[in-house]
C-alpha positions in Angstrom: -90.5 -115.1 -20.3 -93.3 -117.1 -18.9 -93.1 -120.8 -18.2 -94.9 -123.2 -20.5 -97.7 -125.1 -18.8 -97.3 -128.6 -18.0 -100.4 -130.7 -18.8 -101.7 -133.2 -16.2 -100.9 -136.6 -18.2 -104.2 -138.0 -16.5 -106.5 -135.6 -17.8 -105.2 -136.1 -20.9 -105.7 -139.9 -20.8 -109.1 -139.3 -19.4 -109.9 -136.7 -22.4 -108.7 -139.8 -24.9 -111.1 -142.4 -23.0 -113.8 -139.8 -23.2 -113.6 -139.6 -26.9 -113.5 -143.2 -27.2 -116.5 -143.4 -25.1 -119.0 -140.8 -27.1 -117.4 -142.3 -30.8 -118.6 -146.1 -29.2 -122.2 -144.2 -28.2 -122.5 -143.1 -31.7 -121.6 -146.6 -33.3 -124.1 -148.1 -30.7 -127.3 -145.4 -31.2 -127.0 -143.7 -34.3 -125.1 -146.9 -36.2 -128.3 -148.6 -35.2 -126.9 -151.5 -33.0 -128.7 -150.7 -29.8 -132.1 -150.8 -31.7 -131.5 -153.8 -34.1 -130.4 -156.1 -30.6 -133.7 -154.3 -28.5 -135.9 -156.8 -28.8 -133.4 -160.2 -28.2 -132.6 -159.8 -24.5 -129.6 -162.3 -24.9 -126.0 -162.3 -25.3 -125.6 -159.7 -27.8 -128.4 -157.2 -25.8 -126.3 -157.3 -22.7 -122.8 -156.6 -24.1 -123.9 -153.9 -26.5 -126.2 -151.7 -24.0 -123.8 -152.5 -20.7 -121.6 -150.9 -23.4 -123.9 -147.6 -23.6 -124.3 -147.4 -20.1 -120.5 -148.0 -19.2 -120.1 -145.1 -22.1 -123.2 -142.5 -21.2 -120.9 -141.0 -19.1 -118.7 -139.5 -21.7 -120.0 -136.0 -22.3 -120.0 -135.0 -18.6 -116.7 -136.1 -18.0 -115.2 -133.9 -21.0 -116.9 -131.0 -19.1 -115.8 -131.8 -16.1 -112.4 -131.7 -17.4 -113.4 -127.8 -19.1 -114.4 -126.9 -15.2 -111.0 -128.5 -13.8 -108.8 -126.9 -16.2 -110.0 -123.8 -16.4 -110.3 -122.7 -12.9 -107.6 -120.5 -13.4 -108.0 -119.8 -17.3 -108.2 -116.2 -18.6 -111.3 -115.9 -21.5 -109.8 -115.2 -24.7 -111.1 -114.5 -27.7 -108.3 -115.5 -29.5 -109.5 -118.9 -28.1 -113.3 -118.8 -28.8 -112.3 -117.4 -32.8 -109.8 -120.8 -33.1 -113.0 -122.8 -31.6 -115.0 -121.4 -34.5 -112.3 -121.7 -37.5 -112.0 -125.0 -36.4 -115.8 -125.8 -36.1 -115.7 -124.0 -39.7 -113.2 -126.0 -41.1 -115.1 -129.3 -40.6 -118.7 -128.2 -41.4 -117.9 -126.4 -44.9 -115.0 -129.1 -46.0 -117.1 -132.1 -45.2 -120.0 -130.2 -47.4 -118.1 -129.1 -49.7 -116.2 -133.1 -50.0 -120.3 -134.5 -50.3 -121.2 -132.0 -53.1 -118.4 -133.0 -55.4 -118.8 -137.6 -54.5 -122.2 -137.5 -53.8 -123.9 -134.3 -55.6 -128.2 -135.2 -55.0 -127.1 -135.5 -51.4 -125.9 -131.7 -50.6 -128.7 -128.9 -50.8 -129.2 -124.9 -50.3 -130.2 -126.0 -46.9 -127.1 -127.8 -45.8 -124.4 -125.2 -47.0 -126.4 -122.7 -45.3 -125.7 -124.8 -41.6 -122.0 -125.3 -42.8 -121.6 -121.4 -42.9 -123.5 -120.7 -39.6 -122.8 -124.2 -37.5 -123.7 -123.0 -34.2 -126.7 -120.9 -34.8 -128.2 -124.3 -36.9 -126.9 -126.1 -33.6 -125.0 -128.2 -36.3 -123.1 -129.6 -33.2 -125.5 -129.1 -30.0 -122.1 -129.5 -27.9 -120.4 -127.0 -29.3 -123.7 -124.7 -29.7 -124.4 -125.1 -25.9 -120.0 -124.9 -25.1 -119.7 -121.0 -26.1 -122.5 -120.3 -24.4 -120.5 -121.9 -21.4 -117.0 -119.9 -22.0 -118.7 -116.6 -22.0 -120.1 -117.6 -18.7 -117.5 -119.2 -17.2 -115.4 -116.2 -15.7 -117.8 -115.6 -13.3 -118.4 -119.5 -12.5 -114.4 -119.6 -11.9 -114.8 -116.1 -9.4 -117.3 -117.7 -7.6 -115.6 -121.0 -7.2 -112.4 -119.3 -5.9 -114.2 -117.0 -3.7 -116.2 -119.1 -1.8 -114.7 -121.5 1.0 -114.0 -124.7 0.6 -116.7 -125.8 3.8 -119.2 -123.8 1.6 -118.7 -126.0 -1.8 -120.3 -129.4 -0.1 -123.4 -128.2 0.0 -123.7 -126.7 -3.1 -123.1 -129.5 -4.7 -125.0 -132.1 -2.9 -128.0 -129.9 -3.0 -127.6 -129.2 -6.7 -127.3 -133.2 -7.4 -130.7 -134.0 -5.6 -132.1 -130.8 -7.4 -131.0 -131.3 -11.3 -130.1 -135.0 -11.2 -132.1 -136.9 -8.9 -135.8 -135.1 -8.2 -135.8 -135.2 -12.5 -134.8 -138.3 -13.1 -136.9 -140.3 -10.5 -139.9 -138.0 -11.1 -139.4 -137.9 -14.9 -139.5 -134.2 -15.1 -137.4 -131.8 -17.0 -139.4 -128.5 -14.6 -135.5 -127.2 -14.9 -135.0 -127.3 -18.6 -132.1 -129.5 -18.6 -133.7 -131.4 -21.7 -132.0 -134.7 -20.4 -128.3 -132.6 -20.3 -127.9 -131.6 -23.5 -128.2 -127.8 -22.4 -126.0 -124.9 -21.2 -127.3 -125.0 -18.0 -126.2 -128.6 -17.4 -122.8 -127.6 -18.8 -122.4 -124.6 -16.4 -123.1 -127.1 -13.1 -120.9 -129.7 -14.5 -117.6 -127.2 -15.2 -118.6 -125.7 -12.1 -118.4 -129.6 -10.4 -114.9 -129.9 -12.2 -113.8 -126.2 -11.4 -114.5 -127.0 -7.3 -112.7 -130.7 -8.0 -109.6 -129.0 -8.3 -110.1 -126.2 -5.8 -111.0 -129.1 -2.9 -108.4 -131.8 -4.2 -110.8 -133.6 -4.0 -108.9 -137.1 -5.8 -106.7 -137.2 -3.3 -109.5 -138.8 -0.8 -110.1 -142.0 -3.0 -108.4 -145.0 -2.9 -108.2 -146.2 -6.9 -109.5 -149.6 -6.3 -112.6 -148.8 -4.5 -113.3 -145.9 -7.0 -112.9 -148.4 -10.0 -115.6 -150.2 -8.3 -117.9 -147.7 -7.5 -117.8 -147.3 -11.8 -118.4 -151.3 -11.9 -121.4 -150.5 -9.8 -123.0 -147.9 -11.4 -122.3 -148.9 -14.7 -124.1 -152.4 -13.7 -127.0 -150.5 -12.0 -127.8 -148.2 -15.1 -127.7 -151.2 -16.9 -130.5 -152.9 -15.2 -132.8 -150.2 -14.4 -132.7 -149.5 -18.1 -133.4 -153.1 -18.6 -136.1 -152.6 -16.1 -138.0 -150.2 -17.8 -136.7 -147.1 -16.6 -135.0 -145.2 -19.2 -134.6 -142.4 -17.3 -131.7 -143.6 -15.7 -130.3 -143.8 -19.6 -129.5 -139.9 -19.8 -126.7 -137.6 -18.6 -128.2 -136.0 -15.7 -129.0 -139.6 -14.4 -127.7 -140.0 -10.8 -126.1 -143.1 -11.9 -124.6 -141.8 -15.3 -123.2 -138.5 -13.1 -121.8 -140.4 -10.4 -120.3 -142.5 -13.1 -118.6 -139.9 -14.9 -117.5 -138.2 -11.5 -115.5 -141.6 -10.5 -114.2 -141.7 -13.7 -113.0 -139.0 -14.1 -111.5 -138.9 -10.3 -109.9 -142.6 -11.0 -107.6 -140.7 -14.4 -106.8 -137.4 -11.8 -105.0 -139.8 -9.7 -103.0 -141.2 -12.8 -99.6 -138.7 -12.2 -97.1 -140.1 -14.7 -96.5 -142.9 -17.4 -93.7 -144.5 -19.7 -91.9 -142.1 -21.6 -93.4 -143.2 -25.0 -96.6 -143.7 -23.7 -97.3 -140.5 -22.3 -95.8 -139.3 -25.8 -98.3 -140.7 -27.5 -101.0 -139.5 -25.1 -99.7 -136.0 -25.6 -99.8 -136.1 -29.6 -103.4 -137.8 -29.4 -105.2 -136.0 -26.8 -105.3 -132.6 -28.2 -107.1 -133.7 -31.2 -109.9 -135.5 -29.7 -112.6 -132.2 -30.0 -111.4 -133.1 -33.9 -113.1 -136.4 -33.7 -116.1 -134.8 -32.5 -116.3 -132.2 -35.3 -115.2 -134.6 -37.9 -118.3 -137.7 -37.4 -120.8 -135.5 -35.4 -121.3 -133.6 -38.9 -124.5 -134.2 -39.9 -123.7 -135.6 -43.1 -121.3 -138.3 -41.8 -123.7 -138.4 -38.9 -127.2 -139.3 -40.2 -126.4 -140.7 -43.5 -123.4 -143.5 -43.4 -123.3 -144.0 -38.8 -127.3 -145.2 -39.3 -125.4 -148.0 -42.0 -122.7 -149.5 -39.2 -125.8 -151.9 -37.8 -125.6 -153.7 -41.4 -121.9 -154.8 -40.2 -123.1 -156.9 -37.5 -126.4 -158.8 -39.1 -125.8 -162.5 -38.4 -122.3 -162.7 -37.0 -121.3 -164.7 -34.3 -121.0 -163.4 -31.1 -117.1 -162.9 -31.2 -117.9 -160.8 -34.6 -120.2 -158.7 -32.9 -117.8 -157.4 -30.2 -114.9 -157.2 -32.4 -116.5 -155.2 -35.0 -118.7 -152.8 -32.5 -114.6 -152.4 -31.1 -113.4 -151.7 -34.3 -115.9 -149.1 -35.5 -115.5 -147.0 -32.5 -111.5 -147.1 -33.1 -112.3 -146.7 -37.0 -114.6 -143.3 -35.9 -111.7 -142.2 -33.8 -108.4 -142.4 -35.8 -110.0 -141.4 -38.7 -111.4 -138.4 -37.2 -107.7 -137.7 -35.0 -105.6 -138.3 -38.6 -107.9 -135.6 -40.2 -107.3 -133.1 -37.3 -103.8 -133.8 -37.1 -103.2 -132.6 -41.0 -105.9 -129.8 -40.1 -103.2 -128.3 -37.3 -100.9 -128.6 -39.9 -101.8 -126.7 -42.4 -103.2 -124.0 -39.8 -99.8 -123.8 -38.7 -98.5 -123.6 -42.7 -100.9 -120.8 -42.9 -100.3 -118.9 -40.4 -96.4 -118.8 -40.7 -97.3 -118.3 -44.6 -98.9 -114.8 -43.0 -96.1 -114.0 -41.0 -93.5 -114.5 -43.9 -96.0 -111.7 -45.2 -96.4 -109.3 -42.5 -92.2 -109.6 -42.0 -91.4 -109.4 -46.2 -93.9 -106.0 -46.1 -92.5 -104.3 -43.2 -89.1 -105.0 -45.1 
């Protein structure tokens, strides 16, 4: 019997936070709120853009988590197939619902994309992630072979070459596409793996890391306010460092009260489903863009509440659907197993 792997509760908390940040980014950006407040430069503008500056590192954090937990993992075709089934479930089921309740909004192209989501880039993150998974075993081996003293110069050099230089000089000659690329995922995955091997989280005090996160968020916000929009990017040095700092902060969480721990362990596996649900093109491009209408002519306190509530609605809607999808898949697998046993008797 192999021992069941114990989940790092700090990582599971970080996974939930990262997905909440992604939902928040989409409420602010795709929801049209940032565009609505852009010309105002008032308290509404400050709150929305500061919140975006904080949330921008979410995808980076998610990839760092993959590298950290994936360092000692083995490549699995079964896991790849499970991911593909999960994606197909959302692309087909959501397209089907739209086809029933809004027939004019679904055409043949939508159905074709739903049936081939990876090749059609229905979800840019998942398309890149499949490429990352294929190369991850080689990245893991490289990190495990190299000595710890060799890793820091590699990390420092990569940060300057792939983050600082493209951002400062506003050039993307390396094909990073602002972080929407397999290459950027590879870099962050490798960094996550290095953090695990080197145990970097133990070298930082929580108070100092928290202050550093606030400083980097403020710096990103100020630079964008001053017109340096390239700092609002996944590859931006401030965004990259902020994501690393948040990740290190959560790695220091070793234990939680039992009730809260159970809740975290229940919700954290549902986070990918949250993404697949609300980023489905028919929801992402037709429903989420209407969110800005909810904040029109609202007092500031209601403006804040609506943004936070809509973020939670996106998150928990996806989480609930993913929970029942897991139950459905478990039921189907049980039926298949029972049928196989019946045939053998």
